[in-house]
Backbone as XML, in Angstrom:
<?xml version="1.0"?>
<chain id="A" units="angstrom">
  <residue number="1" name="MET">
    <atom name="N" x="0.848" y="-1.088" z="-0.007"/>
    <atom name="CA" x="-0.020" y="0.096" z="0.038"/>
    <atom name="C" x="0.901" y="1.164" z="-0.032"/>
  </residue>
  <residue number="2" name="LEU">
    <atom name="N" x="1.939" y="1.294" z="0.910"/>
    <atom name="CA" x="2.817" y="2.415" z="0.973"/>
    <atom name="C" x="3.491" y="2.579" z="-0.401"/>
  </residue>
  <residue number="3" name="LEU">
    <atom name="N" x="4.010" y="1.470" z="-0.972"/>
    <atom name="CA" x="4.623" y="1.555" z="-2.340"/>
    <atom name="C" x="3.821" y="2.111" z="-3.446"/>
  </residue>
  <residue number="4" name="LYS">
    <atom name="N" x="2.549" y="1.961" z="-3.351"/>
    <atom name="CA" x="1.672" y="2.483" z="-4.331"/>
    <atom name="C" x="1.490" y="3.905" z="-4.289"/>
  </residue>
  <residue number="5" name="ILE">
    <atom name="N" x="1.471" y="4.463" z="-2.884"/>
    <atom name="CA" x="1.323" y="5.890" z="-2.622"/>
    <atom name="C" x="2.562" y="6.514" z="-3.115"/>
  </residue>
  <residue number="6" name="LEU">
    <atom name="N" x="3.783" y="6.123" z="-2.723"/>
    <atom name="CA" x="5.010" y="6.586" z="-3.236"/>
    <atom name="C" x="5.204" y="6.700" z="-4.658"/>
  </residue>
  <residue number="7" name="LEU">
    <atom name="N" x="4.602" y="5.719" z="-5.425"/>
    <atom name="CA" x="4.714" y="5.800" z="-6.817"/>
    <atom name="C" x="3.788" y="6.633" z="-7.507"/>
  </residue>
  <residue number="8" name="ILE">
    <atom name="N" x="2.561" y="6.788" z="-6.875"/>
    <atom name="CA" x="1.656" y="7.856" z="-7.324"/>
    <atom name="C" x="2.269" y="9.288" z="-7.088"/>
  </residue>
  <residue number="9" name="VAL">
    <atom name="N" x="2.720" y="9.581" z="-6.029"/>
    <atom name="CA" x="3.307" y="10.877" z="-5.635"/>
    <atom name="C" x="4.583" y="10.953" z="-6.566"/>
  </residue>
  <residue number="10" name="ALA">
    <atom name="N" x="5.420" y="10.040" z="-6.862"/>
    <atom name="CA" x="6.453" y="10.337" z="-7.840"/>
    <atom name="C" x="6.057" y="10.562" z="-9.228"/>
  </residue>
  <residue number="11" name="LEU">
    <atom name="N" x="4.892" y="9.855" z="-9.638"/>
    <atom name="CA" x="4.317" y="10.065" z="-10.923"/>
    <atom name="C" x="3.831" y="11.588" z="-11.073"/>
  </residue>
  <residue number="12" name="ILE">
    <atom name="N" x="3.052" y="11.935" z="-10.062"/>
    <atom name="CA" x="2.568" y="13.267" z="-10.052"/>
    <atom name="C" x="3.733" y="14.436" z="-9.989"/>
  </residue>
  <residue number="13" name="ALA">
    <atom name="N" x="4.649" y="14.255" z="-9.191"/>
    <atom name="CA" x="5.926" y="15.018" z="-9.281"/>
    <atom name="C" x="6.460" y="15.054" z="-10.569"/>
  </residue>
  <residue number="14" name="ALA">
    <atom name="N" x="6.698" y="13.987" z="-11.216"/>
    <atom name="CA" x="7.323" y="13.915" z="-12.546"/>
    <atom name="C" x="6.509" y="14.597" z="-13.730"/>
  </residue>
  <residue number="15" name="VAL">
    <atom name="N" x="5.145" y="14.377" z="-13.535"/>
    <atom name="CA" x="4.378" y="15.213" z="-14.472"/>
    <atom name="C" x="4.446" y="16.693" z="-14.253"/>
  </residue>
  <residue number="16" name="TYR">
    <atom name="N" x="4.480" y="17.090" z="-12.993"/>
    <atom name="CA" x="4.593" y="18.465" z="-12.781"/>
    <atom name="C" x="5.971" y="19.197" z="-13.311"/>
  </residue>
  <residue number="17" name="PHE">
    <atom name="N" x="7.024" y="18.449" z="-13.019"/>
    <atom name="CA" x="8.307" y="18.959" z="-13.475"/>
    <atom name="C" x="8.470" y="18.852" z="-14.945"/>
  </residue>
  <residue number="18" name="ILE">
    <atom name="N" x="7.747" y="18.020" z="-15.712"/>
    <atom name="CA" x="8.040" y="17.895" z="-17.147"/>
    <atom name="C" x="7.111" y="18.989" z="-17.761"/>
  </residue>
  <residue number="19" name="PHE">
    <atom name="N" x="5.845" y="19.088" z="-17.215"/>
    <atom name="CA" x="4.828" y="19.980" z="-18.009"/>
    <atom name="C" x="4.675" y="21.398" z="-17.390"/>
  </residue>
  <residue number="20" name="PHE">
    <atom name="N" x="4.763" y="21.658" z="-16.251"/>
    <atom name="CA" x="4.370" y="22.754" z="-15.473"/>
    <atom name="C" x="5.349" y="23.617" z="-15.025"/>
  </residue>
  <residue number="21" name="LYS">
    <atom name="N" x="6.566" y="23.243" z="-14.676"/>
    <atom name="CA" x="7.612" y="23.966" z="-14.109"/>
    <atom name="C" x="8.494" y="24.654" z="-15.284"/>
  </residue>
  <residue number="22" name="LYS">
    <atom name="N" x="8.561" y="25.985" z="-15.194"/>
    <atom name="CA" x="9.277" y="26.746" z="-16.201"/>
    <atom name="C" x="10.728" y="26.503" z="-16.215"/>
  </residue>
  <residue number="23" name="LYS">
    <atom name="N" x="11.352" y="26.428" z="-17.228"/>
    <atom name="CA" x="12.741" y="26.151" z="-17.203"/>
    <atom name="C" x="13.357" y="27.586" z="-17.099"/>
  </residue>
  <residue number="24" name="PRO">
    <atom name="N" x="14.530" y="27.629" z="-16.305"/>
    <atom name="CA" x="15.280" y="28.952" z="-16.186"/>
    <atom name="C" x="15.764" y="29.567" z="-17.358"/>
  </residue>
  <residue number="25" name="ILE">
    <atom name="N" x="15.855" y="30.745" z="-17.582"/>
    <atom name="CA" x="16.368" y="31.356" z="-18.664"/>
    <atom name="C" x="17.846" y="31.389" z="-18.597"/>
  </residue>
  <residue number="26" name="ARG">
    <atom name="N" x="18.469" y="31.012" z="-19.757"/>
    <atom name="CA" x="19.942" y="30.950" z="-19.854"/>
    <atom name="C" x="20.564" y="32.243" z="-19.331"/>
  </residue>
  <residue number="27" name="GLN">
    <atom name="N" x="21.596" y="32.116" z="-18.556"/>
    <atom name="CA" x="22.279" y="33.497" z="-18.126"/>
    <atom name="C" x="23.183" y="34.071" z="-19.023"/>
  </residue>
  <residue number="28" name="ASN">
    <atom name="N" x="23.650" y="33.076" z="-20.216"/>
    <atom name="CA" x="24.606" y="33.645" z="-20.963"/>
    <atom name="C" x="23.809" y="34.395" z="-22.047"/>
  </residue>
  <residue number="29" name="HIS">
    <atom name="N" x="22.730" y="34.233" z="-22.417"/>
    <atom name="CA" x="21.900" y="35.008" z="-23.171"/>
    <atom name="C" x="21.757" y="36.326" z="-22.613"/>
  </residue>
  <residue number="30" name="ASP">
    <atom name="N" x="21.496" y="36.284" z="-21.276"/>
    <atom name="CA" x="21.310" y="37.716" z="-20.533"/>
    <atom name="C" x="22.592" y="38.544" z="-20.722"/>
  </residue>
  <residue number="31" name="LYS">
    <atom name="N" x="23.688" y="37.850" z="-20.542"/>
    <atom name="CA" x="25.070" y="38.537" z="-20.630"/>
    <atom name="C" x="25.235" y="39.213" z="-21.883"/>
  </residue>
  <residue number="32" name="GLU">
    <atom name="N" x="24.948" y="38.435" z="-22.969"/>
    <atom name="CA" x="25.035" y="38.925" z="-24.464"/>
    <atom name="C" x="24.212" y="40.100" z="-24.632"/>
  </residue>
  <residue number="33" name="THR">
    <atom name="N" x="23.014" y="40.015" z="-24.209"/>
    <atom name="CA" x="21.978" y="41.096" z="-24.331"/>
    <atom name="C" x="22.535" y="42.400" z="-23.646"/>
  </residue>
  <residue number="34" name="ASN">
    <atom name="N" x="23.118" y="42.238" z="-22.537"/>
    <atom name="CA" x="23.629" y="43.354" z="-21.773"/>
    <atom name="C" x="24.763" y="44.058" z="-22.577"/>
  </residue>
  <residue number="35" name="LYS">
    <atom name="N" x="25.848" y="43.152" z="-23.125"/>
    <atom name="CA" x="26.878" y="43.717" z="-23.873"/>
    <atom name="C" x="26.297" y="44.401" z="-25.041"/>
  </residue>
  <residue number="36" name="LYS">
    <atom name="N" x="25.267" y="43.915" z="-25.833"/>
    <atom name="CA" x="24.811" y="44.536" z="-26.923"/>
    <atom name="C" x="24.251" y="45.815" z="-26.475"/>
  </residue>
  <residue number="37" name="SER">
    <atom name="N" x="23.619" y="45.960" z="-25.413"/>
    <atom name="CA" x="22.923" y="47.155" z="-25.019"/>
    <atom name="C" x="23.977" y="48.225" z="-24.538"/>
  </residue>
  <residue number="38" name="GLN">
    <atom name="N" x="25.121" y="47.881" z="-24.063"/>
    <atom name="CA" x="26.149" y="48.706" z="-23.676"/>
    <atom name="C" x="26.930" y="49.225" z="-24.839"/>
  </residue>
  <residue number="39" name="HIS">
    <atom name="N" x="27.150" y="48.552" z="-25.961"/>
    <atom name="CA" x="27.863" y="48.877" z="-27.155"/>
    <atom name="C" x="26.907" y="48.689" z="-28.358"/>
  </residue>
  <residue number="40" name="PRO">
    <atom name="N" x="25.971" y="49.610" z="-28.603"/>
    <atom name="CA" x="24.958" y="49.329" z="-29.573"/>
    <atom name="C" x="25.552" y="49.661" z="-30.885"/>
  </residue>
  <residue number="41" name="SER">
    <atom name="N" x="26.476" y="50.374" z="-31.183"/>
    <atom name="CA" x="27.007" y="50.631" z="-32.562"/>
    <atom name="C" x="28.461" y="50.063" z="-32.661"/>
  </residue>
  <residue number="42" name="SER">
    <atom name="N" x="28.674" y="49.296" z="-33.657"/>
    <atom name="CA" x="30.026" y="48.777" z="-33.799"/>
    <atom name="C" x="30.253" y="49.231" z="-35.432"/>
  </residue>
  <residue number="43" name="ASP">
    <atom name="N" x="29.797" y="50.402" z="-35.894"/>
    <atom name="CA" x="30.101" y="50.797" z="-37.133"/>
    <atom name="C" x="31.536" y="51.044" z="-37.449"/>
  </residue>
  <residue number="44" name="MET">
    <atom name="N" x="31.912" y="50.748" z="-38.707"/>
    <atom name="CA" x="33.277" y="50.743" z="-39.026"/>
    <atom name="C" x="33.439" y="52.132" z="-39.955"/>
  </residue>
  <residue number="45" name="VAL">
    <atom name="N" x="34.511" y="52.802" z="-39.576"/>
    <atom name="CA" x="34.797" y="54.115" z="-40.303"/>
    <atom name="C" x="36.185" y="54.092" z="-40.821"/>
  </residue>
  <residue number="46" name="GLU">
    <atom name="N" x="36.330" y="54.633" z="-41.887"/>
    <atom name="CA" x="37.708" y="54.599" z="-42.657"/>
    <atom name="C" x="38.649" y="55.866" z="-42.054"/>
  </residue>
  <residue number="47" name="CYS">
    <atom name="N" x="39.909" y="55.398" z="-41.748"/>
    <atom name="CA" x="40.807" y="56.536" z="-41.315"/>
    <atom name="C" x="41.054" y="57.509" z="-42.605"/>
  </residue>
  <residue number="48" name="ALA">
    <atom name="N" x="41.000" y="58.714" z="-42.168"/>
    <atom name="CA" x="41.321" y="59.861" z="-43.238"/>
    <atom name="C" x="42.694" y="59.917" z="-43.854"/>
  </residue>
  <residue number="49" name="SER">
    <atom name="N" x="43.527" y="59.228" z="-43.078"/>
    <atom name="CA" x="44.999" y="59.375" z="-43.389"/>
    <atom name="C" x="45.480" y="58.182" z="-44.091"/>
  </residue>
  <residue number="50" name="CYS">
    <atom name="N" x="45.292" y="56.843" z="-43.650"/>
    <atom name="CA" x="45.785" y="55.767" z="-44.114"/>
    <atom name="C" x="44.815" y="54.804" z="-44.797"/>
  </residue>
  <residue number="51" name="GLY">
    <atom name="N" x="43.434" y="55.111" z="-44.439"/>
    <atom name="CA" x="42.370" y="54.284" z="-45.211"/>
    <atom name="C" x="42.034" y="53.108" z="-44.459"/>
  </residue>
  <residue number="52" name="ILE">
    <atom name="N" x="42.572" y="52.737" z="-43.455"/>
    <atom name="CA" x="42.244" y="51.539" z="-42.571"/>
    <atom name="C" x="40.838" y="51.716" z="-42.039"/>
  </residue>
  <residue number="53" name="TYR">
    <atom name="N" x="40.130" y="50.732" z="-41.966"/>
    <atom name="CA" x="38.744" y="50.650" z="-41.466"/>
    <atom name="C" x="38.945" y="50.348" z="-39.763"/>
  </residue>
  <residue number="54" name="THR">
    <atom name="N" x="38.239" y="51.049" z="-38.918"/>
    <atom name="CA" x="38.444" y="50.763" z="-37.512"/>
    <atom name="C" x="36.883" y="51.071" z="-36.952"/>
  </residue>
  <residue number="55" name="GLU">
    <atom name="N" x="36.724" y="50.473" z="-35.758"/>
    <atom name="CA" x="35.342" y="50.842" z="-35.207"/>
    <atom name="C" x="35.265" y="52.103" z="-34.784"/>
  </residue>
  <residue number="56" name="ALA">
    <atom name="N" x="34.002" y="52.829" z="-34.958"/>
    <atom name="CA" x="33.891" y="54.034" z="-34.562"/>
    <atom name="C" x="33.970" y="54.376" z="-33.160"/>
  </residue>
  <residue number="57" name="ASP">
    <atom name="N" x="33.828" y="53.421" z="-32.221"/>
    <atom name="CA" x="34.042" y="53.708" z="-30.809"/>
    <atom name="C" x="35.659" y="53.901" z="-30.382"/>
  </residue>
  <residue number="58" name="ASP">
    <atom name="N" x="36.429" y="53.114" z="-31.220"/>
    <atom name="CA" x="37.915" y="53.164" z="-31.099"/>
    <atom name="C" x="38.555" y="54.206" z="-31.824"/>
  </residue>
  <residue number="59" name="ALA">
    <atom name="N" x="37.887" y="54.838" z="-32.775"/>
    <atom name="CA" x="38.403" y="55.991" z="-33.641"/>
    <atom name="C" x="38.739" y="57.295" z="-32.900"/>
  </residue>
  <residue number="60" name="ILE">
    <atom name="N" x="39.634" y="58.017" z="-33.351"/>
    <atom name="CA" x="39.862" y="59.332" z="-32.808"/>
    <atom name="C" x="39.273" y="60.280" z="-33.837"/>
  </residue>
  <residue number="61" name="ILE">
    <atom name="N" x="38.505" y="61.334" z="-33.465"/>
    <atom name="CA" x="37.769" y="62.121" z="-34.154"/>
    <atom name="C" x="38.476" y="63.473" z="-34.028"/>
  </residue>
  <residue number="62" name="SER">
    <atom name="N" x="38.841" y="63.990" z="-35.162"/>
    <atom name="CA" x="39.581" y="65.414" z="-35.144"/>
    <atom name="C" x="39.242" y="66.152" z="-36.400"/>
  </residue>
  <residue number="63" name="ASN">
    <atom name="N" x="38.511" y="67.464" z="-36.190"/>
    <atom name="CA" x="38.128" y="68.112" z="-37.245"/>
    <atom name="C" x="37.107" y="67.623" z="-38.141"/>
  </residue>
  <residue number="64" name="GLY">
    <atom name="N" x="36.331" y="66.762" z="-37.614"/>
    <atom name="CA" x="35.217" y="65.944" z="-38.214"/>
    <atom name="C" x="35.656" y="64.917" z="-39.063"/>
  </residue>
  <residue number="65" name="LYS">
    <atom name="N" x="36.887" y="64.434" z="-38.881"/>
    <atom name="CA" x="37.496" y="63.241" z="-39.583"/>
    <atom name="C" x="37.727" y="62.203" z="-38.604"/>
  </residue>
  <residue number="66" name="TYR">
    <atom name="N" x="37.846" y="60.973" z="-39.060"/>
    <atom name="CA" x="38.202" y="59.827" z="-38.150"/>
    <atom name="C" x="39.594" y="59.295" z="-38.360"/>
  </residue>
  <residue number="67" name="TYR">
    <atom name="N" x="40.297" y="59.029" z="-37.415"/>
    <atom name="CA" x="41.565" y="58.542" z="-37.510"/>
    <atom name="C" x="41.875" y="57.156" z="-36.829"/>
  </residue>
  <residue number="68" name="CYS">
    <atom name="N" x="42.587" y="56.430" z="-37.227"/>
    <atom name="CA" x="42.678" y="55.095" z="-36.427"/>
    <atom name="C" x="43.763" y="55.170" z="-35.209"/>
  </residue>
  <residue number="69" name="SER">
    <atom name="N" x="44.605" y="56.091" z="-35.428"/>
    <atom name="CA" x="45.696" y="56.299" z="-34.273"/>
    <atom name="C" x="46.096" y="57.731" z="-34.254"/>
  </residue>
  <residue number="70" name="LYS">
    <atom name="N" x="46.956" y="58.118" z="-33.226"/>
    <atom name="CA" x="47.404" y="59.386" z="-33.085"/>
    <atom name="C" x="48.433" y="59.746" z="-34.147"/>
  </residue>
  <residue number="71" name="GLU">
    <atom name="N" x="49.201" y="58.715" z="-34.438"/>
    <atom name="CA" x="50.179" y="58.963" z="-35.636"/>
    <atom name="C" x="49.442" y="59.418" z="-36.913"/>
  </residue>
  <residue number="72" name="CYS">
    <atom name="N" x="48.433" y="58.694" z="-37.206"/>
    <atom name="CA" x="47.714" y="59.201" z="-38.471"/>
    <atom name="C" x="46.953" y="60.506" z="-38.334"/>
  </residue>
  <residue number="73" name="GLN">
    <atom name="N" x="46.628" y="60.812" z="-37.086"/>
    <atom name="CA" x="46.035" y="62.161" z="-36.825"/>
    <atom name="C" x="47.078" y="63.286" z="-37.098"/>
  </residue>
  <residue number="74" name="GLN">
    <atom name="N" x="48.182" y="62.967" z="-36.631"/>
    <atom name="CA" x="49.202" y="63.991" z="-36.733"/>
    <atom name="C" x="49.666" y="64.161" z="-38.060"/>
  </residue>
  <residue number="75" name="ARG">
    <atom name="N" x="49.629" y="63.076" z="-39.042"/>
    <atom name="CA" x="49.983" y="63.176" z="-40.354"/>
    <atom name="C" x="48.883" y="63.764" z="-41.221"/>
  </residue>
  <residue number="76" name="GLY">
    <atom name="N" x="47.514" y="63.720" z="-40.741"/>
    <atom name="CA" x="46.458" y="64.087" z="-41.416"/>
    <atom name="C" x="46.192" y="65.486" z="-41.083"/>
  </residue>
</chain>
């Protein structure tokens, strides 16, 4: 009798965990979303001096022109 009750409880618990309990959201996906929201633009811009493309966030802006480094800024 006790074995039948334990089996029924185990079966009910299994059905609950399989069909009703929501699975946790992956944390890696949340981290990727946060990174994207912190750095929304990764546009590439061309250096006015040497022509190399660099990310707009890393580029140096001087007189309305983009430069890839301080050396190119001094040359341009």
